[in-house]
Biopython code that builds the backbone (N, CA, C, O; Angstrom):
import numpy as np
from Bio.PDB.StructureBuilder import StructureBuilder

atoms = [
    (1, "MET", "N", (0.913, -1.109, 0.230)),
    (1, "MET", "CA", (0.026, 0.019, -0.241)),
    (1, "MET", "C", (0.751, 1.239, -0.202)),
    (1, "MET", "O", (1.803, 1.137, 0.429)),
    (2, "VAL", "N", (0.525, 2.331, -0.665)),
    (2, "VAL", "CA", (1.587, 3.586, -1.041)),
    (2, "VAL", "C", (0.838, 4.367, 0.787)),
    (2, "VAL", "O", (-0.215, 4.132, 1.379)),
    (3, "PRO", "N", (1.978, 5.270, 1.109)),
    (3, "PRO", "CA", (1.691, 5.464, 2.227)),
    (3, "PRO", "C", (0.677, 6.982, 1.836)),
    (3, "PRO", "O", (0.364, 7.386, 0.716)),
    (4, "TYR", "N", (0.487, 7.320, 2.591)),
    (4, "TYR", "CA", (0.199, 9.097, 2.408)),
    (4, "TYR", "C", (1.002, 10.095, 2.655)),
    (4, "TYR", "O", (1.870, 10.181, 3.524)),
    (5, "ILE", "N", (0.718, 10.765, 1.946)),
    (5, "ILE", "CA", (1.879, 11.734, 1.398)),
    (5, "ILE", "C", (1.209, 13.269, 1.885)),
    (5, "ILE", "O", (0.206, 13.289, 1.170)),
    (6, "ASN", "N", (1.191, 14.003, 2.336)),
    (6, "ASN", "CA", (0.677, 15.732, 2.334)),
    (6, "ASN", "C", (1.409, 16.440, 1.760)),
    (6, "ASN", "O", (2.451, 17.039, 2.026)),
    (7, "TYR", "N", (0.740, 16.318, 0.883)),
    (7, "TYR", "CA", (1.297, 17.261, -0.807)),
    (7, "TYR", "C", (1.630, 18.629, -0.389)),
    (7, "TYR", "O", (2.670, 19.253, -0.601)),
    (8, "ASN", "N", (0.503, 19.012, 0.279)),
    (8, "ASN", "CA", (1.218, 20.733, 0.821)),
    (8, "ASN", "C", (2.469, 21.231, 1.686)),
    (8, "ASN", "O", (2.801, 22.400, 1.884)),
    (9, "GLU", "N", (3.209, 19.827, 2.249)),
    (9, "GLU", "CA", (4.335, 19.801, 2.686)),
    (9, "GLU", "C", (5.625, 19.380, 2.495)),
    (9, "GLU", "O", (6.598, 19.200, 3.227)),
    (10, "LEU", "N", (5.285, 19.222, 0.820)),
    (10, "LEU", "CA", (6.208, 18.736, 0.242)),
    (10, "LEU", "C", (7.424, 19.574, -0.263)),
    (10, "LEU", "O", (7.144, 20.476, -1.053)),
    (11, "ASP", "N", (8.691, 19.412, 0.069)),
    (11, "ASP", "CA", (9.796, 20.513, -0.528)),
    (11, "ASP", "C", (10.033, 20.389, -2.096)),
    (11, "ASP", "O", (9.462, 19.514, -2.747)),
    (12, "GLU", "N", (10.790, 21.187, -2.595)),
    (12, "GLU", "CA", (10.654, 21.634, -4.079)),
    (12, "GLU", "C", (11.695, 20.518, -4.852)),
    (12, "GLU", "O", (11.711, 20.648, -6.076)),
    (13, "PHE", "N", (12.670, 19.307, -4.229)),
    (13, "PHE", "CA", (13.015, 18.684, -4.498)),
    (13, "PHE", "C", (13.343, 17.263, -3.712)),
    (13, "PHE", "O", (13.328, 17.498, -2.504)),
    (14, "TYR", "N", (13.578, 16.136, -3.929)),
    (14, "TYR", "CA", (13.542, 14.643, -3.196)),
    (14, "TYR", "C", (14.739, 14.285, -4.057)),
    (14, "TYR", "O", (14.657, 14.386, -5.281)),
    (15, "THR", "N", (15.951, 13.830, -3.403)),
    (15, "THR", "CA", (16.599, 13.214, -4.149)),
    (15, "THR", "C", (16.116, 11.574, -3.658)),
    (15, "THR", "O", (15.478, 11.270, -2.650)),
    (16, "LEU", "N", (16.676, 10.626, -4.780)),
    (16, "LEU", "CA", (16.152, 9.516, -5.036)),
    (16, "LEU", "C", (15.859, 8.812, -3.611)),
    (16, "LEU", "O", (14.659, 8.615, -3.419)),
    (17, "LYS", "N", (17.036, 8.244, -2.200)),
    (17, "LYS", "CA", (17.033, 7.991, -1.442)),
    (17, "LYS", "C", (15.557, 8.622, -0.797)),
    (17, "LYS", "O", (14.620, 7.889, -0.480)),
    (18, "GLY", "N", (15.541, 9.810, -0.694)),
    (18, "GLY", "CA", (14.696, 10.718, -0.335)),
    (18, "GLY", "C", (13.307, 10.146, -0.625)),
    (18, "GLY", "O", (12.754, 9.574, 0.314)),
    (19, "VAL", "N", (12.496, 10.244, -2.117)),
    (19, "VAL", "CA", (11.800, 9.252, -2.463)),
    (19, "VAL", "C", (11.802, 7.890, -2.030)),
    (19, "VAL", "O", (10.635, 7.499, -2.038)),
    (20, "GLY", "N", (12.269, 7.351, -1.807)),
    (20, "GLY", "CA", (12.563, 5.720, -1.734)),
    (20, "GLY", "C", (12.176, 5.856, -0.014)),
    (20, "GLY", "O", (12.003, 4.783, 0.565)),
    (21, "ASN", "N", (12.055, 6.992, 0.713)),
    (21, "ASN", "CA", (11.853, 6.921, 2.180)),
    (21, "ASN", "C", (10.832, 6.896, 2.103)),
    (21, "ASN", "O", (10.088, 6.075, 2.638)),
    (22, "LEU", "N", (10.399, 8.185, 1.114)),
    (22, "LEU", "CA", (8.988, 8.724, 1.121)),
    (22, "LEU", "C", (7.723, 7.653, 1.307)),
    (22, "LEU", "O", (6.914, 7.352, 2.185)),
    (23, "LEU", "N", (8.095, 7.208, -0.245)),
    (23, "LEU", "CA", (7.262, 5.843, -0.659)),
    (23, "LEU", "C", (7.345, 4.592, -0.172)),
    (23, "LEU", "O", (6.583, 3.670, -0.464)),
    (24, "LYS", "N", (8.317, 4.543, 0.612)),
    (24, "LYS", "CA", (8.370, 3.232, 1.367)),
    (24, "LYS", "C", (8.697, 1.979, 0.027)),
    (24, "LYS", "O", (7.982, 1.002, -0.197)),
    (25, "MET", "N", (9.950, 2.354, -0.713)),
    (25, "MET", "CA", (10.334, 1.239, -1.924)),
    (25, "MET", "C", (11.923, 1.292, -1.983)),
    (25, "MET", "O", (12.591, 2.272, -1.652)),
    (26, "ASP", "N", (12.322, 0.331, -2.361)),
    (26, "ASP", "CA", (13.396, -0.330, -2.443)),
    (26, "ASP", "C", (13.757, 0.931, -3.755)),
    (26, "ASP", "O", (12.933, 1.594, -4.386)),
    (27, "LYS", "N", (15.568, 0.957, -3.885)),
    (27, "LYS", "CA", (16.099, 1.595, -5.406)),
    (27, "LYS", "C", (15.522, 0.933, -6.314)),
    (27, "LYS", "O", (14.629, 1.550, -6.894)),
    (28, "GLU", "N", (15.758, -0.356, -6.725)),
    (28, "GLU", "CA", (15.250, -1.082, -7.949)),
    (28, "GLU", "C", (13.602, -0.790, -8.065)),
    (28, "GLU", "O", (13.095, -0.094, -8.945)),
    (29, "THR", "N", (12.983, -1.370, -7.147)),
    (29, "THR", "CA", (11.312, -0.585, -7.479)),
    (29, "THR", "C", (10.990, 0.667, -7.364)),
    (29, "THR", "O", (9.767, 0.809, -7.363)),
    (30, "LEU", "N", (11.752, 1.927, -7.237)),
    (30, "LEU", "CA", (11.786, 2.855, -7.483)),
    (30, "LEU", "C", (12.184, 3.056, -8.979)),
    (30, "LEU", "O", (11.439, 3.585, -9.804)),
    (31, "LYS", "N", (13.366, 2.606, -9.229)),
    (31, "LYS", "CA", (13.555, 2.645, -10.863)),
    (31, "LYS", "C", (12.720, 2.012, -12.070)),
    (31, "LYS", "O", (12.497, 2.445, -13.201)),
    (32, "GLN", "N", (12.381, 0.965, -11.499)),
    (32, "GLN", "CA", (11.031, 0.396, -11.798)),
    (32, "GLN", "C", (9.447, 0.857, -12.332)),
    (32, "GLN", "O", (8.679, 0.493, -13.222)),
    (33, "SER", "N", (9.446, 1.812, -11.305)),
    (33, "SER", "CA", (7.918, 2.569, -11.499)),
    (33, "SER", "C", (8.356, 4.116, -12.198)),
    (33, "SER", "O", (7.693, 4.767, -13.005)),
    (34, "CYS", "N", (9.522, 4.413, -11.677)),
    (34, "CYS", "CA", (9.627, 5.812, -12.599)),
    (34, "CYS", "C", (9.874, 5.248, -14.463)),
    (34, "CYS", "O", (9.657, 6.033, -15.386)),
    (35, "ARG", "N", (10.234, 4.136, -14.640)),
    (35, "ARG", "CA", (10.209, 4.113, -16.109)),
    (35, "ARG", "C", (8.921, 3.470, -16.694)),
    (35, "ARG", "O", (8.556, 3.626, -17.859)),
    (36, "ARG", "N", (8.170, 2.611, -15.606)),
    (36, "ARG", "CA", (6.717, 2.397, -15.914)),
    (36, "ARG", "C", (6.151, 3.593, -16.310)),
    (36, "ARG", "O", (5.580, 3.465, -17.393)),
    (37, "TYR", "N", (6.077, 4.992, -15.730)),
    (37, "TYR", "CA", (5.119, 5.940, -15.423)),
    (37, "TYR", "C", (6.156, 6.934, -16.118)),
    (37, "TYR", "O", (6.061, 8.146, -15.922)),
    (38, "ASP", "N", (7.164, 6.387, -16.947)),
    (38, "ASP", "CA", (7.699, 7.398, -17.931)),
    (38, "ASP", "C", (8.218, 8.925, -17.054)),
    (38, "ASP", "O", (8.236, 10.013, -17.629)),
    (39, "ILE", "N", (8.567, 8.764, -15.770)),
    (39, "ILE", "CA", (9.027, 9.651, -14.946)),
    (39, "ILE", "C", (10.387, 9.894, -14.972)),
    (39, "ILE", "O", (10.759, 8.812, -14.519)),
    (40, "THR", "N", (11.661, 10.676, -15.218)),
    (40, "THR", "CA", (12.576, 10.784, -15.354)),
    (40, "THR", "C", (13.278, 11.325, -14.401)),
    (40, "THR", "O", (13.137, 12.548, -14.421)),
    (41, "PRO", "N", (14.131, 10.877, -13.383)),
    (41, "PRO", "CA", (14.934, 11.663, -12.632)),
    (41, "PRO", "C", (15.579, 12.532, -12.793)),
    (41, "PRO", "O", (16.008, 12.442, -13.944)),
    (42, "GLN", "N", (15.987, 13.474, -12.278)),
    (42, "GLN", "CA", (16.942, 15.020, -12.979)),
    (42, "GLN", "C", (17.743, 15.276, -11.875)),
    (42, "GLN", "O", (17.531, 14.765, -10.775)),
    (43, "ARG", "N", (18.711, 16.090, -12.129)),
    (43, "ARG", "CA", (19.814, 16.613, -11.374)),
    (43, "ARG", "C", (19.436, 17.990, -10.377)),
    (43, "ARG", "O", (19.183, 19.079, -10.892)),
    (44, "ASN", "N", (19.437, 17.866, -9.513)),
    (44, "ASN", "CA", (19.486, 19.571, -8.865)),
    (44, "ASN", "C", (20.779, 20.481, -9.102)),
    (44, "ASN", "O", (21.799, 20.207, -9.734)),
    (45, "GLU", "N", (20.533, 21.311, -8.609)),
    (45, "GLU", "CA", (21.682, 22.577, -8.696)),
    (45, "GLU", "C", (23.114, 22.270, -8.176)),
    (45, "GLU", "O", (24.088, 22.995, -8.378)),
    (46, "ILE", "N", (23.116, 21.080, -7.467)),
    (46, "ILE", "CA", (24.182, 20.607, -6.776)),
    (46, "ILE", "C", (24.846, 18.756, -7.173)),
    (46, "ILE", "O", (25.657, 17.989, -6.655)),
    (47, "GLY", "N", (23.969, 18.735, -8.305)),
    (47, "GLY", "CA", (24.720, 17.383, -8.717)),
    (47, "GLY", "C", (23.787, 16.339, -8.349)),
    (47, "GLY", "O", (23.999, 15.268, -8.918)),
    (48, "ASP", "N", (22.581, 16.378, -7.360)),
    (48, "ASP", "CA", (22.047, 15.293, -6.677)),
    (48, "ASP", "C", (21.006, 14.569, -7.742)),
    (48, "ASP", "O", (20.413, 15.308, -8.527)),
    (49, "TRP", "N", (20.828, 13.496, -7.779)),
    (49, "TRP", "CA", (19.438, 12.807, -8.778)),
    (49, "TRP", "C", (18.872, 12.540, -7.996)),
    (49, "TRP", "O", (19.222, 11.971, -6.962)),
    (50, "GLY", "N", (17.324, 13.079, -8.483)),
    (50, "GLY", "CA", (15.811, 12.960, -7.686)),
    (50, "GLY", "C", (15.082, 13.393, -8.571)),
    (50, "GLY", "O", (15.357, 13.516, -9.764)),
    (51, "LEU", "N", (13.816, 13.726, -7.863)),
    (51, "LEU", "CA", (12.382, 14.189, -8.782)),
    (51, "LEU", "C", (12.065, 15.474, -7.864)),
    (51, "LEU", "O", (12.030, 15.668, -6.648)),
    (52, "SER", "N", (11.871, 16.186, -8.900)),
    (52, "SER", "CA", (10.804, 17.484, -8.293)),
    (52, "SER", "C", (9.768, 17.480, -7.270)),
    (52, "SER", "O", (9.893, 16.281, -7.022)),
    (53, "ARG", "N", (9.023, 17.781, -6.627)),
    (53, "ARG", "CA", (7.780, 18.189, -6.147)),
    (53, "ARG", "C", (6.801, 17.747, -7.144)),
    (53, "ARG", "O", (6.028, 16.903, -6.688)),
    (54, "TYR", "N", (6.577, 18.108, -8.531)),
    (54, "TYR", "CA", (5.759, 17.857, -9.243)),
    (54, "TYR", "C", (5.816, 16.359, -10.110)),
    (54, "TYR", "O", (4.773, 15.784, -10.421)),
    (55, "ASP", "N", (6.655, 16.021, -10.321)),
    (55, "ASP", "CA", (7.323, 14.527, -10.784)),
    (55, "ASP", "C", (6.641, 13.401, -9.434)),
    (55, "ASP", "O", (5.838, 12.508, -9.709)),
    (56, "LEU", "N", (7.209, 13.701, -7.805)),
    (56, "LEU", "CA", (6.956, 12.930, -6.886)),
    (56, "LEU", "C", (5.495, 12.731, -6.526)),
    (56, "LEU", "O", (5.045, 11.748, -5.939)),
    (57, "ARG", "N", (4.908, 13.633, -6.889)),
    (57, "ARG", "CA", (3.568, 13.649, -6.769)),
    (57, "ARG", "C", (2.875, 13.099, -7.952)),
    (57, "ARG", "O", (1.811, 12.541, -7.685)),
    (58, "ARG", "N", (3.285, 13.127, -9.423)),
    (58, "ARG", "CA", (2.772, 12.321, -10.370)),
    (58, "ARG", "C", (3.119, 10.746, -9.863)),
    (58, "ARG", "O", (2.333, 9.799, -9.861)),
    (59, "LEU", "N", (4.622, 10.753, -9.409)),
    (59, "LEU", "CA", (4.427, 9.160, -9.470)),
    (59, "LEU", "C", (3.728, 8.536, -8.265)),
    (59, "LEU", "O", (3.354, 7.364, -8.242)),
    (60, "HIS", "N", (3.555, 9.562, -7.089)),
    (60, "HIS", "CA", (2.827, 9.051, -5.824)),
    (60, "HIS", "C", (1.293, 8.528, -6.403)),
    (60, "HIS", "O", (0.872, 7.425, -6.053)),
    (61, "ASN", "N", (0.460, 9.454, -7.358)),
    (61, "ASN", "CA", (-0.480, 9.427, -7.652)),
    (61, "ASN", "C", (-0.746, 8.431, -8.565)),
    (61, "ASN", "O", (-1.850, 7.893, -8.484)),
    (62, "PHE", "N", (0.041, 8.061, -9.436)),
    (62, "PHE", "CA", (0.314, 6.946, -10.308)),
    (62, "PHE", "C", (0.410, 5.472, -9.574)),
    (62, "PHE", "O", (-0.018, 4.401, -10.005)),
    (63, "LEU", "N", (1.105, 5.741, -8.325)),
    (63, "LEU", "CA", (1.079, 4.508, -7.445)),
    (63, "LEU", "C", (-0.107, 4.290, -6.662)),
    (63, "LEU", "O", (-0.488, 3.120, -6.633)),
    (64, "TYR", "N", (-0.684, 5.008, -6.115)),
    (64, "TYR", "CA", (-1.774, 5.562, -5.097)),
    (64, "TYR", "C", (-3.223, 4.478, -6.384)),
    (64, "TYR", "O", (-3.906, 3.496, -6.091)),
    (65, "LYS", "N", (-3.175, 4.991, -7.251)),
    (65, "LYS", "CA", (-4.257, 4.463, -8.606)),
    (65, "LYS", "C", (-3.651, 3.144, -8.348)),
    (65, "LYS", "O", (-3.677, 2.809, -7.164)),
    (66, "GLU", "N", (-3.122, 2.333, -9.156)),
    (66, "GLU", "CA", (-2.304, 1.210, -9.262)),
    (66, "GLU", "C", (-2.578, 0.139, -8.038)),
    (66, "GLU", "O", (-2.876, -1.046, -8.189)),
    (67, "GLY", "N", (-2.403, 0.852, -6.765)),
    (67, "GLY", "CA", (-2.715, -0.205, -5.239)),
    (67, "GLY", "C", (-4.310, -0.051, -5.287)),
    (67, "GLY", "O", (-5.147, -0.908, -5.004)),
    (68, "LYS", "N", (-4.469, 0.985, -5.627)),
    (68, "LYS", "CA", (-6.388, 1.105, -5.699)),
    (68, "LYS", "C", (-7.072, 0.088, -6.481)),
    (68, "LYS", "O", (-7.958, -0.683, -6.112)),
    (69, "ALA", "N", (-6.462, 0.220, -7.738)),
    (69, "ALA", "CA", (-7.116, -1.037, -8.751)),
    (69, "ALA", "C", (-7.109, -2.208, -8.492)),
    (69, "ALA", "O", (-8.059, -2.954, -8.730)),
    (70, "SER", "N", (-5.896, -2.602, -7.892)),
    (70, "SER", "CA", (-5.370, -3.972, -7.746)),
    (70, "SER", "C", (-6.057, -4.418, -6.194)),
    (70, "SER", "O", (-5.914, -5.623, -5.988)),
    (71, "ALA", "N", (-6.835, -3.610, -4.972)),
    (71, "ALA", "CA", (-7.445, -3.875, -4.647)),
    (71, "ALA", "C", (-8.806, -4.066, -5.003)),
    (71, "ALA", "O", (-9.467, -4.659, -4.151)),
    (72, "ASN", "N", (-9.482, -3.672, -6.180)),
    (72, "ASN", "CA", (-10.677, -3.777, -6.777)),
    (72, "ASN", "C", (-10.866, -4.848, -7.936)),
    (72, "ASN", "O", (-11.823, -4.844, -8.710)),
    (73, "GLY", "N", (-9.863, -5.730, -7.948)),
    (73, "GLY", "CA", (-9.739, -6.709, -8.553)),
    (73, "GLY", "C", (-9.572, -6.396, -10.056)),
    (73, "GLY", "O", (-10.057, -7.047, -10.982)),
    (74, "LYS", "N", (-8.637, -5.049, -10.163)),
    (74, "LYS", "CA", (-8.127, -4.682, -11.029)),
    (74, "LYS", "C", (-6.682, -4.695, -11.536)),
    (74, "LYS", "O", (-5.983, -5.240, -10.682)),
    (75, "TRP", "N", (-6.002, -4.326, -12.542)),
    (75, "TRP", "CA", (-4.822, -4.011, -12.746)),
    (75, "TRP", "C", (-4.191, -2.903, -13.784)),
    (75, "TRP", "O", (-4.996, -2.458, -14.602)),
    (76, "MET", "N", (-3.437, -2.626, -13.818)),
    (76, "MET", "CA", (-3.057, -1.469, -14.360)),
    (76, "MET", "C", (-1.498, -1.457, -15.725)),
    (76, "MET", "O", (-0.321, -1.766, -15.541)),
    (77, "ILE", "N", (-2.088, -1.046, -16.786)),
    (77, "ILE", "CA", (-0.990, -1.237, -17.888)),
    (77, "ILE", "C", (-0.945, 0.000, -18.437)),
    (77, "ILE", "O", (-1.800, 0.556, -19.126)),
    (78, "HIS", "N", (0.452, 0.513, -17.970)),
    (78, "HIS", "CA", (0.828, 2.347, -18.810)),
    (78, "HIS", "C", (-0.614, 3.100, -18.445)),
    (78, "HIS", "O", (-1.122, 3.824, -19.301)),
    (79, "GLY", "N", (-1.193, 2.932, -17.289)),
    (79, "GLY", "CA", (-1.737, 4.005, -16.597)),
    (79, "GLY", "C", (-3.094, 3.687, -16.906)),
    (79, "GLY", "O", (-3.899, 4.384, -16.289)),
    (80, "HIS", "N", (-3.774, 2.512, -17.978)),
    (80, "HIS", "CA", (-5.123, 1.842, -18.316)),
    (80, "HIS", "C", (-5.806, 0.899, -17.431)),
    (80, "HIS", "O", (-5.274, -0.051, -16.857)),
    (81, "ASP", "N", (-6.640, 1.136, -17.392)),
    (81, "ASP", "CA", (-7.625, -0.138, -16.248)),
    (81, "ASP", "C", (-7.690, -1.867, -17.421)),
    (81, "ASP", "O", (-8.056, -2.052, -18.582)),
    (82, "ARG", "N", (-7.205, -2.670, -16.484)),
    (82, "ARG", "CA", (-7.638, -3.881, -17.275)),
    (82, "ARG", "C", (-8.353, -4.700, -16.113)),
    (82, "ARG", "O", (-7.813, -4.870, -15.020)),
    (83, "ILE", "N", (-9.561, -5.175, -16.427)),
    (83, "ILE", "CA", (-10.046, -6.175, -15.510)),
    (83, "ILE", "C", (-9.434, -7.223, -15.708)),
    (83, "ILE", "O", (-8.980, -7.460, -16.827)),
    (84, "THR", "N", (-9.286, -8.057, -14.707)),
    (84, "THR", "CA", (-8.833, -9.401, -14.463)),
    (84, "THR", "C", (-9.843, -10.064, -14.653)),
    (84, "THR", "O", (-10.983, -9.628, -14.488)),
    (85, "ASP", "N", (-9.498, -11.437, -15.101)),
    (85, "ASP", "CA", (-10.647, -12.638, -14.773)),
    (85, "ASP", "C", (-10.835, -13.271, -13.701)),
    (85, "ASP", "O", (-11.813, -13.986, -13.481)),
    (86, "GLY", "N", (-9.858, -13.051, -12.896)),
    (86, "GLY", "CA", (-9.582, -14.103, -11.662)),
    (86, "GLY", "C", (-8.849, -15.286, -11.853)),
    (86, "GLY", "O", (-8.655, -16.096, -10.946)),
    (87, "GLY", "N", (-8.321, -15.448, -13.321)),
    (87, "GLY", "CA", (-7.691, -16.945, -13.165)),
    (87, "GLY", "C", (-7.050, -16.862, -14.516)),
    (87, "GLY", "O", (-6.387, -17.806, -14.945)),
]
sb = StructureBuilder()
sb.init_structure("model")
sb.init_model(0)
sb.init_chain("A")
sb.init_seg("    ")
for serial, (resi, resn, name, xyz) in enumerate(atoms, 1):
    if name == "N":
        sb.init_residue(resn, " ", resi, " ")
    sb.init_atom(name, np.array(xyz, "f"), 0.0, 1.0, " ", f" {name:<3s}", serial, name[0])
structure = sb.get_structure()
């Protein structure tokens, strides 16, 4: 389950380690999730790789919807709902 994040309290930029901590996921899972949703990490002014507040919100929203859909017996492919037949 995707943890709750208060969007109003987010900083402008999060390192990849910080994103992983916020979303409770390891580096490899984060990498796969970013690739799946076409979210590209970027470097900040001091050279750290991470996500802007906007991209973090997008990723969180995609993951939330994915988790909600799978809890309802659906699964997601690139943001599109697909209903499983249960077998």
